[in-house]
mmCIF entry with sequence, helices, sheets and N, C-alpha, C, O atoms, coordinates in Angstrom:
data_MODEL
# 
_entry.id   MODEL 
# 
_entity.id                         1 
_entity.type                       polymer 
_entity.pdbx_number_of_molecules   1 
# 
_entity_poly.entity_id                      1 
_entity_poly.type                           'polypeptide(L)' 
_entity_poly.nstd_linkage                   no 
_entity_poly.nstd_monomer                   no 
_entity_poly.pdbx_seq_one_letter_code       
;(UNK)(UNK)(UNK)(UNK)(UNK)(UNK)(UNK)(UNK)(UNK)(UNK)(UNK)(UNK)(UNK)(UNK)(UNK)(UNK)
(UNK)(UNK)(UNK)(UNK)(UNK)(UNK)(UNK)(UNK)(UNK)(UNK)(UNK)(UNK)(UNK)(UNK)(UNK)(UNK)
(UNK)(UNK)(UNK)(UNK)(UNK)(UNK)(UNK)(UNK)(UNK)(UNK)(UNK)(UNK)(UNK)(UNK)(UNK)(UNK)
(UNK)
;
_entity_poly.pdbx_seq_one_letter_code_can   XXXXXXXXXXXXXXXXXXXXXXXXXXXXXXXXXXXXXXXXXXXXXXXXX 
_entity_poly.pdbx_strand_id                 A 
# 
loop_
_entity_poly_seq.entity_id 
_entity_poly_seq.num 
_entity_poly_seq.mon_id 
_entity_poly_seq.hetero 
1 1  UNK n 
1 2  UNK n 
1 3  UNK n 
1 4  UNK n 
1 5  UNK n 
1 6  UNK n 
1 7  UNK n 
1 8  UNK n 
1 9  UNK n 
1 10 UNK n 
1 11 UNK n 
1 12 UNK n 
1 13 UNK n 
1 14 UNK n 
1 15 UNK n 
1 16 UNK n 
1 17 UNK n 
1 18 UNK n 
1 19 UNK n 
1 20 UNK n 
1 21 UNK n 
1 22 UNK n 
1 23 UNK n 
1 24 UNK n 
1 25 UNK n 
1 26 UNK n 
1 27 UNK n 
1 28 UNK n 
1 29 UNK n 
1 30 UNK n 
1 31 UNK n 
1 32 UNK n 
1 33 UNK n 
1 34 UNK n 
1 35 UNK n 
1 36 UNK n 
1 37 UNK n 
1 38 UNK n 
1 39 UNK n 
1 40 UNK n 
1 41 UNK n 
1 42 UNK n 
1 43 UNK n 
1 44 UNK n 
1 45 UNK n 
1 46 UNK n 
1 47 UNK n 
1 48 UNK n 
1 49 UNK n 
# 
_struct_asym.id          A 
_struct_asym.entity_id   1 
# 
loop_
_struct_conf.conf_type_id 
_struct_conf.id 
_struct_conf.pdbx_PDB_helix_id 
_struct_conf.beg_label_comp_id 
_struct_conf.beg_label_asym_id 
_struct_conf.beg_label_seq_id 
_struct_conf.pdbx_beg_PDB_ins_code 
_struct_conf.end_label_comp_id 
_struct_conf.end_label_asym_id 
_struct_conf.end_label_seq_id 
_struct_conf.pdbx_end_PDB_ins_code 
_struct_conf.beg_auth_comp_id 
_struct_conf.beg_auth_asym_id 
_struct_conf.beg_auth_seq_id 
_struct_conf.end_auth_comp_id 
_struct_conf.end_auth_asym_id 
_struct_conf.end_auth_seq_id 
_struct_conf.pdbx_PDB_helix_class 
_struct_conf.details 
_struct_conf.pdbx_PDB_helix_length 
HELX_P HELX_P1 AA1 UNK A 7  ? UNK A 13 ? UNK A 7  UNK A 13 1 ? 7 
HELX_P HELX_P2 AA2 UNK A 24 ? UNK A 26 ? UNK A 24 UNK A 26 5 ? 3 
HELX_P HELX_P3 AA3 UNK A 33 ? UNK A 38 ? UNK A 33 UNK A 38 1 ? 6 
# 
_struct_conf_type.id          HELX_P 
_struct_conf_type.criteria    ? 
_struct_conf_type.reference   ? 
# 
loop_
_atom_site.group_PDB 
_atom_site.id 
_atom_site.type_symbol 
_atom_site.label_atom_id 
_atom_site.label_alt_id 
_atom_site.label_comp_id 
_atom_site.label_asym_id 
_atom_site.label_entity_id 
_atom_site.label_seq_id 
_atom_site.pdbx_PDB_ins_code 
_atom_site.Cartn_x 
_atom_site.Cartn_y 
_atom_site.Cartn_z 
_atom_site.occupancy 
_atom_site.B_iso_or_equiv 
_atom_site.pdbx_formal_charge 
_atom_site.auth_seq_id 
_atom_site.auth_comp_id 
_atom_site.auth_asym_id 
_atom_site.auth_atom_id 
_atom_site.pdbx_PDB_model_num 
ATOM 1   N N  . UNK A 1 1  ? -17.766 6.875   17.038  1.00 0.00 ? 1  UNK A N  1 
ATOM 2   C CA . UNK A 1 1  ? -17.463 5.515   17.441  1.00 0.00 ? 1  UNK A CA 1 
ATOM 3   C C  . UNK A 1 1  ? -16.230 5.020   16.685  1.00 0.00 ? 1  UNK A C  1 
ATOM 4   O O  . UNK A 1 1  ? -16.000 5.397   15.536  1.00 0.00 ? 1  UNK A O  1 
ATOM 5   N N  . UNK A 1 2  ? -15.477 4.205   17.317  1.00 0.00 ? 2  UNK A N  1 
ATOM 6   C CA . UNK A 1 2  ? -14.246 3.689   16.715  1.00 0.00 ? 2  UNK A CA 1 
ATOM 7   C C  . UNK A 1 2  ? -14.552 2.609   15.678  1.00 0.00 ? 2  UNK A C  1 
ATOM 8   O O  . UNK A 1 2  ? -15.486 1.824   15.838  1.00 0.00 ? 2  UNK A O  1 
ATOM 9   N N  . UNK A 1 3  ? -13.759 2.585   14.626  1.00 0.00 ? 3  UNK A N  1 
ATOM 10  C CA . UNK A 1 3  ? -13.782 1.542   13.599  1.00 0.00 ? 3  UNK A CA 1 
ATOM 11  C C  . UNK A 1 3  ? -15.096 1.467   12.827  1.00 0.00 ? 3  UNK A C  1 
ATOM 12  O O  . UNK A 1 3  ? -15.482 0.386   12.383  1.00 0.00 ? 3  UNK A O  1 
ATOM 13  N N  . UNK A 1 4  ? -15.785 2.581   12.660  1.00 0.00 ? 4  UNK A N  1 
ATOM 14  C CA . UNK A 1 4  ? -17.018 2.573   11.886  1.00 0.00 ? 4  UNK A CA 1 
ATOM 15  C C  . UNK A 1 4  ? -16.801 3.066   10.463  1.00 0.00 ? 4  UNK A C  1 
ATOM 16  O O  . UNK A 1 4  ? -17.751 3.110   9.680   1.00 0.00 ? 4  UNK A O  1 
ATOM 17  N N  . UNK A 1 5  ? -15.574 3.438   10.108  1.00 0.00 ? 5  UNK A N  1 
ATOM 18  C CA . UNK A 1 5  ? -15.288 3.835   8.742   1.00 0.00 ? 5  UNK A CA 1 
ATOM 19  C C  . UNK A 1 5  ? -15.597 5.287   8.421   1.00 0.00 ? 5  UNK A C  1 
ATOM 20  O O  . UNK A 1 5  ? -15.699 5.640   7.246   1.00 0.00 ? 5  UNK A O  1 
ATOM 21  N N  . UNK A 1 6  ? -15.747 6.134   9.420   1.00 0.00 ? 6  UNK A N  1 
ATOM 22  C CA . UNK A 1 6  ? -16.063 7.533   9.173   1.00 0.00 ? 6  UNK A CA 1 
ATOM 23  C C  . UNK A 1 6  ? -14.850 8.446   9.279   1.00 0.00 ? 6  UNK A C  1 
ATOM 24  O O  . UNK A 1 6  ? -15.005 9.667   9.257   1.00 0.00 ? 6  UNK A O  1 
ATOM 25  N N  . UNK A 1 7  ? -13.666 7.898   9.391   1.00 0.00 ? 7  UNK A N  1 
ATOM 26  C CA . UNK A 1 7  ? -12.462 8.697   9.601   1.00 0.00 ? 7  UNK A CA 1 
ATOM 27  C C  . UNK A 1 7  ? -12.261 9.698   8.477   1.00 0.00 ? 7  UNK A C  1 
ATOM 28  O O  . UNK A 1 7  ? -11.931 10.856  8.733   1.00 0.00 ? 7  UNK A O  1 
ATOM 29  N N  . UNK A 1 8  ? -12.457 9.268   7.230   1.00 0.00 ? 8  UNK A N  1 
ATOM 30  C CA . UNK A 1 8  ? -12.271 10.167  6.084   1.00 0.00 ? 8  UNK A CA 1 
ATOM 31  C C  . UNK A 1 8  ? -13.248 11.334  6.157   1.00 0.00 ? 8  UNK A C  1 
ATOM 32  O O  . UNK A 1 8  ? -12.866 12.481  5.927   1.00 0.00 ? 8  UNK A O  1 
ATOM 33  N N  . UNK A 1 9  ? -14.506 11.045  6.476   1.00 0.00 ? 9  UNK A N  1 
ATOM 34  C CA . UNK A 1 9  ? -15.518 12.095  6.534   1.00 0.00 ? 9  UNK A CA 1 
ATOM 35  C C  . UNK A 1 9  ? -15.282 13.027  7.719   1.00 0.00 ? 9  UNK A C  1 
ATOM 36  O O  . UNK A 1 9  ? -15.539 14.228  7.627   1.00 0.00 ? 9  UNK A O  1 
ATOM 37  N N  . UNK A 1 10 ? -14.800 12.485  8.817   1.00 0.00 ? 10 UNK A N  1 
ATOM 38  C CA . UNK A 1 10 ? -14.454 13.325  9.963   1.00 0.00 ? 10 UNK A CA 1 
ATOM 39  C C  . UNK A 1 10 ? -13.301 14.262  9.614   1.00 0.00 ? 10 UNK A C  1 
ATOM 40  O O  . UNK A 1 10 ? -13.313 15.434  9.993   1.00 0.00 ? 10 UNK A O  1 
ATOM 41  N N  . UNK A 1 11 ? -12.305 13.748  8.893   1.00 0.00 ? 11 UNK A N  1 
ATOM 42  C CA . UNK A 1 11 ? -11.162 14.572  8.499   1.00 0.00 ? 11 UNK A CA 1 
ATOM 43  C C  . UNK A 1 11 ? -11.599 15.685  7.558   1.00 0.00 ? 11 UNK A C  1 
ATOM 44  O O  . UNK A 1 11 ? -11.141 16.821  7.682   1.00 0.00 ? 11 UNK A O  1 
ATOM 45  N N  . UNK A 1 12 ? -12.481 15.367  6.618   1.00 0.00 ? 12 UNK A N  1 
ATOM 46  C CA . UNK A 1 12 ? -12.967 16.392  5.684   1.00 0.00 ? 12 UNK A CA 1 
ATOM 47  C C  . UNK A 1 12 ? -13.808 17.423  6.426   1.00 0.00 ? 12 UNK A C  1 
ATOM 48  O O  . UNK A 1 12 ? -13.658 18.625  6.203   1.00 0.00 ? 12 UNK A O  1 
ATOM 49  N N  . UNK A 1 13 ? -14.686 16.965  7.299   1.00 0.00 ? 13 UNK A N  1 
ATOM 50  C CA . UNK A 1 13 ? -15.560 17.869  8.041   1.00 0.00 ? 13 UNK A CA 1 
ATOM 51  C C  . UNK A 1 13 ? -14.810 18.778  8.990   1.00 0.00 ? 13 UNK A C  1 
ATOM 52  O O  . UNK A 1 13 ? -15.239 19.906  9.233   1.00 0.00 ? 13 UNK A O  1 
ATOM 53  N N  . UNK A 1 14 ? -13.708 18.315  9.526   1.00 0.00 ? 14 UNK A N  1 
ATOM 54  C CA . UNK A 1 14 ? -12.909 19.112  10.454  1.00 0.00 ? 14 UNK A CA 1 
ATOM 55  C C  . UNK A 1 14 ? -11.740 19.800  9.774   1.00 0.00 ? 14 UNK A C  1 
ATOM 56  O O  . UNK A 1 14 ? -10.895 20.398  10.440  1.00 0.00 ? 14 UNK A O  1 
ATOM 57  N N  . UNK A 1 15 ? -11.686 19.717  8.445   1.00 0.00 ? 15 UNK A N  1 
ATOM 58  C CA . UNK A 1 15 ? -10.651 20.362  7.634   1.00 0.00 ? 15 UNK A CA 1 
ATOM 59  C C  . UNK A 1 15 ? -9.250  19.903  8.049   1.00 0.00 ? 15 UNK A C  1 
ATOM 60  O O  . UNK A 1 15 ? -8.330  20.712  8.178   1.00 0.00 ? 15 UNK A O  1 
ATOM 61  N N  . UNK A 1 16 ? -9.108  18.596  8.254   1.00 0.00 ? 16 UNK A N  1 
ATOM 62  C CA . UNK A 1 16 ? -7.824  17.996  8.603   1.00 0.00 ? 16 UNK A CA 1 
ATOM 63  C C  . UNK A 1 16 ? -7.357  17.169  7.414   1.00 0.00 ? 16 UNK A C  1 
ATOM 64  O O  . UNK A 1 16 ? -8.094  16.318  6.917   1.00 0.00 ? 16 UNK A O  1 
ATOM 65  N N  . UNK A 1 17 ? -6.143  17.418  6.960   1.00 0.00 ? 17 UNK A N  1 
ATOM 66  C CA . UNK A 1 17 ? -5.609  16.657  5.829   1.00 0.00 ? 17 UNK A CA 1 
ATOM 67  C C  . UNK A 1 17 ? -5.129  15.291  6.309   1.00 0.00 ? 17 UNK A C  1 
ATOM 68  O O  . UNK A 1 17 ? -4.401  15.200  7.297   1.00 0.00 ? 17 UNK A O  1 
ATOM 69  N N  . UNK A 1 18 ? -5.538  14.218  5.608   1.00 0.00 ? 18 UNK A N  1 
ATOM 70  C CA . UNK A 1 18 ? -5.000  12.902  5.973   1.00 0.00 ? 18 UNK A CA 1 
ATOM 71  C C  . UNK A 1 18 ? -3.525  12.815  5.627   1.00 0.00 ? 18 UNK A C  1 
ATOM 72  O O  . UNK A 1 18 ? -3.051  13.544  4.755   1.00 0.00 ? 18 UNK A O  1 
ATOM 73  N N  . UNK A 1 19 ? -2.798  11.940  6.292   1.00 0.00 ? 19 UNK A N  1 
ATOM 74  C CA . UNK A 1 19 ? -1.363  11.796  6.062   1.00 0.00 ? 19 UNK A CA 1 
ATOM 75  C C  . UNK A 1 19 ? -1.130  10.885  4.854   1.00 0.00 ? 19 UNK A C  1 
ATOM 76  O O  . UNK A 1 19 ? -1.305  9.672   4.969   1.00 0.00 ? 19 UNK A O  1 
ATOM 77  N N  . UNK A 1 20 ? -0.740  11.438  3.693   1.00 0.00 ? 20 UNK A N  1 
ATOM 78  C CA . UNK A 1 20 ? -0.552  10.603  2.504   1.00 0.00 ? 20 UNK A CA 1 
ATOM 79  C C  . UNK A 1 20 ? 0.819   9.936   2.434   1.00 0.00 ? 20 UNK A C  1 
ATOM 80  O O  . UNK A 1 20 ? 1.084   9.182   1.497   1.00 0.00 ? 20 UNK A O  1 
ATOM 81  N N  . UNK A 1 21 ? 1.690   10.196  3.398   1.00 0.00 ? 21 UNK A N  1 
ATOM 82  C CA . UNK A 1 21 ? 3.048   9.664   3.339   1.00 0.00 ? 21 UNK A CA 1 
ATOM 83  C C  . UNK A 1 21 ? 3.102   8.281   3.972   1.00 0.00 ? 21 UNK A C  1 
ATOM 84  O O  . UNK A 1 21 ? 3.361   8.136   5.167   1.00 0.00 ? 21 UNK A O  1 
ATOM 85  N N  . UNK A 1 22 ? 2.853   7.276   3.154   1.00 0.00 ? 22 UNK A N  1 
ATOM 86  C CA . UNK A 1 22 ? 2.927   5.893   3.597   1.00 0.00 ? 22 UNK A CA 1 
ATOM 87  C C  . UNK A 1 22 ? 4.109   5.229   2.918   1.00 0.00 ? 22 UNK A C  1 
ATOM 88  O O  . UNK A 1 22 ? 4.495   5.648   1.827   1.00 0.00 ? 22 UNK A O  1 
ATOM 89  N N  . UNK A 1 23 ? 4.697   4.208   3.525   1.00 0.00 ? 23 UNK A N  1 
ATOM 90  C CA . UNK A 1 23 ? 5.823   3.525   2.887   1.00 0.00 ? 23 UNK A CA 1 
ATOM 91  C C  . UNK A 1 23 ? 5.395   2.844   1.588   1.00 0.00 ? 23 UNK A C  1 
ATOM 92  O O  . UNK A 1 23 ? 4.239   2.449   1.435   1.00 0.00 ? 23 UNK A O  1 
ATOM 93  N N  . UNK A 1 24 ? 6.335   2.713   0.661   1.00 0.00 ? 24 UNK A N  1 
ATOM 94  C CA . UNK A 1 24 ? 6.046   2.118   -0.646  1.00 0.00 ? 24 UNK A CA 1 
ATOM 95  C C  . UNK A 1 24 ? 5.545   0.691   -0.514  1.00 0.00 ? 24 UNK A C  1 
ATOM 96  O O  . UNK A 1 24 ? 4.787   0.223   -1.365  1.00 0.00 ? 24 UNK A O  1 
ATOM 97  N N  . UNK A 1 25 ? 5.949   -0.003  0.526   1.00 0.00 ? 25 UNK A N  1 
ATOM 98  C CA . UNK A 1 25 ? 5.515   -1.388  0.712   1.00 0.00 ? 25 UNK A CA 1 
ATOM 99  C C  . UNK A 1 25 ? 4.008   -1.483  0.939   1.00 0.00 ? 25 UNK A C  1 
ATOM 100 O O  . UNK A 1 25 ? 3.434   -2.561  0.783   1.00 0.00 ? 25 UNK A O  1 
ATOM 101 N N  . UNK A 1 26 ? 3.362   -0.388  1.302   1.00 0.00 ? 26 UNK A N  1 
ATOM 102 C CA . UNK A 1 26 ? 1.921   -0.406  1.507   1.00 0.00 ? 26 UNK A CA 1 
ATOM 103 C C  . UNK A 1 26 ? 1.162   -0.344  0.188   1.00 0.00 ? 26 UNK A C  1 
ATOM 104 O O  . UNK A 1 26 ? -0.039  -0.614  0.160   1.00 0.00 ? 26 UNK A O  1 
ATOM 105 N N  . UNK A 1 27 ? 1.841   0.009   -0.915  1.00 0.00 ? 27 UNK A N  1 
ATOM 106 C CA . UNK A 1 27 ? 1.184   0.167   -2.208  1.00 0.00 ? 27 UNK A CA 1 
ATOM 107 C C  . UNK A 1 27 ? 1.493   -0.963  -3.175  1.00 0.00 ? 27 UNK A C  1 
ATOM 108 O O  . UNK A 1 27 ? 0.685   -1.236  -4.062  1.00 0.00 ? 27 UNK A O  1 
ATOM 109 N N  . UNK A 1 28 ? 2.609   -1.618  -3.041  1.00 0.00 ? 28 UNK A N  1 
ATOM 110 C CA . UNK A 1 28 ? 3.013   -2.684  -3.960  1.00 0.00 ? 28 UNK A CA 1 
ATOM 111 C C  . UNK A 1 28 ? 3.092   -4.004  -3.206  1.00 0.00 ? 28 UNK A C  1 
ATOM 112 O O  . UNK A 1 28 ? 3.648   -4.079  -2.110  1.00 0.00 ? 28 UNK A O  1 
ATOM 113 N N  . UNK A 1 29 ? 2.533   -5.030  -3.808  1.00 0.00 ? 29 UNK A N  1 
ATOM 114 C CA . UNK A 1 29 ? 2.570   -6.353  -3.201  1.00 0.00 ? 29 UNK A CA 1 
ATOM 115 C C  . UNK A 1 29 ? 3.799   -7.098  -3.710  1.00 0.00 ? 29 UNK A C  1 
ATOM 116 O O  . UNK A 1 29 ? 4.310   -6.774  -4.782  1.00 0.00 ? 29 UNK A O  1 
ATOM 117 N N  . UNK A 1 30 ? 4.281   -8.086  -2.966  1.00 0.00 ? 30 UNK A N  1 
ATOM 118 C CA . UNK A 1 30 ? 5.424   -8.857  -3.448  1.00 0.00 ? 30 UNK A CA 1 
ATOM 119 C C  . UNK A 1 30 ? 5.022   -9.718  -4.637  1.00 0.00 ? 30 UNK A C  1 
ATOM 120 O O  . UNK A 1 30 ? 3.894   -10.203 -4.714  1.00 0.00 ? 30 UNK A O  1 
ATOM 121 N N  . UNK A 1 31 ? 5.952   -9.899  -5.556  1.00 0.00 ? 31 UNK A N  1 
ATOM 122 C CA . UNK A 1 31 ? 5.724   -10.771 -6.702  1.00 0.00 ? 31 UNK A CA 1 
ATOM 123 C C  . UNK A 1 31 ? 6.042   -12.193 -6.252  1.00 0.00 ? 31 UNK A C  1 
ATOM 124 O O  . UNK A 1 31 ? 7.090   -12.427 -5.650  1.00 0.00 ? 31 UNK A O  1 
ATOM 125 N N  . UNK A 1 32 ? 5.149   -13.148 -6.535  1.00 0.00 ? 32 UNK A N  1 
ATOM 126 C CA . UNK A 1 32 ? 5.427   -14.525 -6.115  1.00 0.00 ? 32 UNK A CA 1 
ATOM 127 C C  . UNK A 1 32 ? 6.742   -15.042 -6.702  1.00 0.00 ? 32 UNK A C  1 
ATOM 128 O O  . UNK A 1 32 ? 7.063   -14.781 -7.862  1.00 0.00 ? 32 UNK A O  1 
ATOM 129 N N  . UNK A 1 33 ? 7.485   -15.769 -5.894  1.00 0.00 ? 33 UNK A N  1 
ATOM 130 C CA . UNK A 1 33 ? 8.780   -16.293 -6.326  1.00 0.00 ? 33 UNK A CA 1 
ATOM 131 C C  . UNK A 1 33 ? 8.636   -17.182 -7.551  1.00 0.00 ? 33 UNK A C  1 
ATOM 132 O O  . UNK A 1 33 ? 9.529   -17.212 -8.397  1.00 0.00 ? 33 UNK A O  1 
ATOM 133 N N  . UNK A 1 34 ? 7.530   -17.907 -7.661  1.00 0.00 ? 34 UNK A N  1 
ATOM 134 C CA . UNK A 1 34 ? 7.289   -18.770 -8.825  1.00 0.00 ? 34 UNK A CA 1 
ATOM 135 C C  . UNK A 1 34 ? 7.294   -17.948 -10.116 1.00 0.00 ? 34 UNK A C  1 
ATOM 136 O O  . UNK A 1 34 ? 7.852   -18.384 -11.123 1.00 0.00 ? 34 UNK A O  1 
ATOM 137 N N  . UNK A 1 35 ? 6.683   -16.774 -10.094 1.00 0.00 ? 35 UNK A N  1 
ATOM 138 C CA . UNK A 1 35 ? 6.643   -15.918 -11.283 1.00 0.00 ? 35 UNK A CA 1 
ATOM 139 C C  . UNK A 1 35 ? 8.042   -15.424 -11.648 1.00 0.00 ? 35 UNK A C  1 
ATOM 140 O O  . UNK A 1 35 ? 8.380   -15.336 -12.828 1.00 0.00 ? 35 UNK A O  1 
ATOM 141 N N  . UNK A 1 36 ? 8.839   -15.109 -10.663 1.00 0.00 ? 36 UNK A N  1 
ATOM 142 C CA . UNK A 1 36 ? 10.215  -14.668 -10.918 1.00 0.00 ? 36 UNK A CA 1 
ATOM 143 C C  . UNK A 1 36 ? 11.028  -15.817 -11.500 1.00 0.00 ? 36 UNK A C  1 
ATOM 144 O O  . UNK A 1 36 ? 11.824  -15.618 -12.418 1.00 0.00 ? 36 UNK A O  1 
ATOM 145 N N  . UNK A 1 37 ? 10.828  -17.023 -10.966 1.00 0.00 ? 37 UNK A N  1 
ATOM 146 C CA . UNK A 1 37 ? 11.579  -18.191 -11.438 1.00 0.00 ? 37 UNK A CA 1 
ATOM 147 C C  . UNK A 1 37 ? 11.238  -18.563 -12.878 1.00 0.00 ? 37 UNK A C  1 
ATOM 148 O O  . UNK A 1 37 ? 12.140  -18.864 -13.659 1.00 0.00 ? 37 UNK A O  1 
ATOM 149 N N  . UNK A 1 38 ? 9.946   -18.550 -13.250 1.00 0.00 ? 38 UNK A N  1 
ATOM 150 C CA . UNK A 1 38 ? 9.574   -18.991 -14.599 1.00 0.00 ? 38 UNK A CA 1 
ATOM 151 C C  . UNK A 1 38 ? 9.945   -17.973 -15.667 1.00 0.00 ? 38 UNK A C  1 
ATOM 152 O O  . UNK A 1 38 ? 10.024  -18.327 -16.844 1.00 0.00 ? 38 UNK A O  1 
ATOM 153 N N  . UNK A 1 39 ? 10.175  -16.725 -15.292 1.00 0.00 ? 39 UNK A N  1 
ATOM 154 C CA . UNK A 1 39 ? 10.607  -15.727 -16.277 1.00 0.00 ? 39 UNK A CA 1 
ATOM 155 C C  . UNK A 1 39 ? 12.121  -15.598 -16.322 1.00 0.00 ? 39 UNK A C  1 
ATOM 156 O O  . UNK A 1 39 ? 12.661  -14.677 -16.935 1.00 0.00 ? 39 UNK A O  1 
ATOM 157 N N  . UNK A 1 40 ? 12.795  -16.530 -15.665 1.00 0.00 ? 40 UNK A N  1 
ATOM 158 C CA . UNK A 1 40 ? 14.263  -16.543 -15.635 1.00 0.00 ? 40 UNK A CA 1 
ATOM 159 C C  . UNK A 1 40 ? 14.829  -15.207 -15.150 1.00 0.00 ? 40 UNK A C  1 
ATOM 160 O O  . UNK A 1 40 ? 15.785  -14.670 -15.710 1.00 0.00 ? 40 UNK A O  1 
ATOM 161 N N  . UNK A 1 41 ? 14.212  -14.700 -14.105 1.00 0.00 ? 41 UNK A N  1 
ATOM 162 C CA . UNK A 1 41 ? 14.642  -13.476 -13.408 1.00 0.00 ? 41 UNK A CA 1 
ATOM 163 C C  . UNK A 1 41 ? 14.583  -12.216 -14.272 1.00 0.00 ? 41 UNK A C  1 
ATOM 164 O O  . UNK A 1 41 ? 15.314  -11.260 -14.015 1.00 0.00 ? 41 UNK A O  1 
ATOM 165 N N  . UNK A 1 42 ? 13.710  -12.205 -15.306 1.00 0.00 ? 42 UNK A N  1 
ATOM 166 C CA . UNK A 1 42 ? 13.482  -10.972 -16.061 1.00 0.00 ? 42 UNK A CA 1 
ATOM 167 C C  . UNK A 1 42 ? 12.661  -9.988  -15.228 1.00 0.00 ? 42 UNK A C  1 
ATOM 168 O O  . UNK A 1 42 ? 12.761  -8.773  -15.399 1.00 0.00 ? 42 UNK A O  1 
ATOM 169 N N  . UNK A 1 43 ? 11.855  -10.532 -14.333 1.00 0.00 ? 43 UNK A N  1 
ATOM 170 C CA . UNK A 1 43 ? 11.062  -9.708  -13.422 1.00 0.00 ? 43 UNK A CA 1 
ATOM 171 C C  . UNK A 1 43 ? 11.840  -9.588  -12.123 1.00 0.00 ? 43 UNK A C  1 
ATOM 172 O O  . UNK A 1 43 ? 12.364  -10.577 -11.611 1.00 0.00 ? 43 UNK A O  1 
ATOM 173 N N  . UNK A 1 44 ? 11.914  -8.377  -11.591 1.00 0.00 ? 44 UNK A N  1 
ATOM 174 C CA . UNK A 1 44 ? 12.596  -8.167  -10.312 1.00 0.00 ? 44 UNK A CA 1 
ATOM 175 C C  . UNK A 1 44 ? 11.556  -7.944  -9.223  1.00 0.00 ? 44 UNK A C  1 
ATOM 176 O O  . UNK A 1 44 ? 10.470  -7.419  -9.473  1.00 0.00 ? 44 UNK A O  1 
ATOM 177 N N  . UNK A 1 45 ? 11.908  -8.350  -8.025  1.00 0.00 ? 45 UNK A N  1 
ATOM 178 C CA . UNK A 1 45 ? 11.017  -8.193  -6.888  1.00 0.00 ? 45 UNK A CA 1 
ATOM 179 C C  . UNK A 1 45 ? 10.762  -6.713  -6.616  1.00 0.00 ? 45 UNK A C  1 
ATOM 180 O O  . UNK A 1 45 ? 11.642  -5.875  -6.814  1.00 0.00 ? 45 UNK A O  1 
ATOM 181 N N  . UNK A 1 46 ? 9.555   -6.402  -6.162  1.00 0.00 ? 46 UNK A N  1 
ATOM 182 C CA . UNK A 1 46 ? 9.223   -5.032  -5.807  1.00 0.00 ? 46 UNK A CA 1 
ATOM 183 C C  . UNK A 1 46 ? 10.128  -4.557  -4.674  1.00 0.00 ? 46 UNK A C  1 
ATOM 184 O O  . UNK A 1 46 ? 10.510  -5.354  -3.817  1.00 0.00 ? 46 UNK A O  1 
ATOM 185 N N  . UNK A 1 47 ? 10.474  -3.278  -4.658  1.00 0.00 ? 47 UNK A N  1 
ATOM 186 C CA . UNK A 1 47 ? 11.324  -2.758  -3.583  1.00 0.00 ? 47 UNK A CA 1 
ATOM 187 C C  . UNK A 1 47 ? 10.660  -2.957  -2.212  1.00 0.00 ? 47 UNK A C  1 
ATOM 188 O O  . UNK A 1 47 ? 9.435   -3.010  -2.108  1.00 0.00 ? 47 UNK A O  1 
ATOM 189 N N  . UNK A 1 48 ? 11.460  -3.062  -1.200  1.00 0.00 ? 48 UNK A N  1 
ATOM 190 C CA . UNK A 1 48 ? 11.013  -3.242  0.188   1.00 0.00 ? 48 UNK A CA 1 
ATOM 191 C C  . UNK A 1 48 ? 10.456  -4.630  0.465   1.00 0.00 ? 48 UNK A C  1 
ATOM 192 O O  . UNK A 1 48 ? 9.845   -4.843  1.512   1.00 0.00 ? 48 UNK A O  1 
ATOM 193 N N  . UNK A 1 49 ? 10.650  -5.574  -0.442  1.00 0.00 ? 49 UNK A N  1 
ATOM 194 C CA . UNK A 1 49 ? 10.231  -6.963  -0.193  1.00 0.00 ? 49 UNK A CA 1 
ATOM 195 C C  . UNK A 1 49 ? 11.399  -7.873  -0.348  1.00 0.00 ? 49 UNK A C  1 
ATOM 196 O O  . UNK A 1 49 ? 11.263  -9.085  -0.182  1.00 0.00 ? 49 UNK A O  1 
# 
């Protein structure tokens, strides 16, 4: 059935490797602009944001 959360187990059971190549933006969240402003730009925004 679709969207039941068994995709990982189906991939393991069928010996299919999941695709680990995701864009970096999927792993890092943007830093709030307020945080960048109060640190006087010592913190830089995450790439791809």
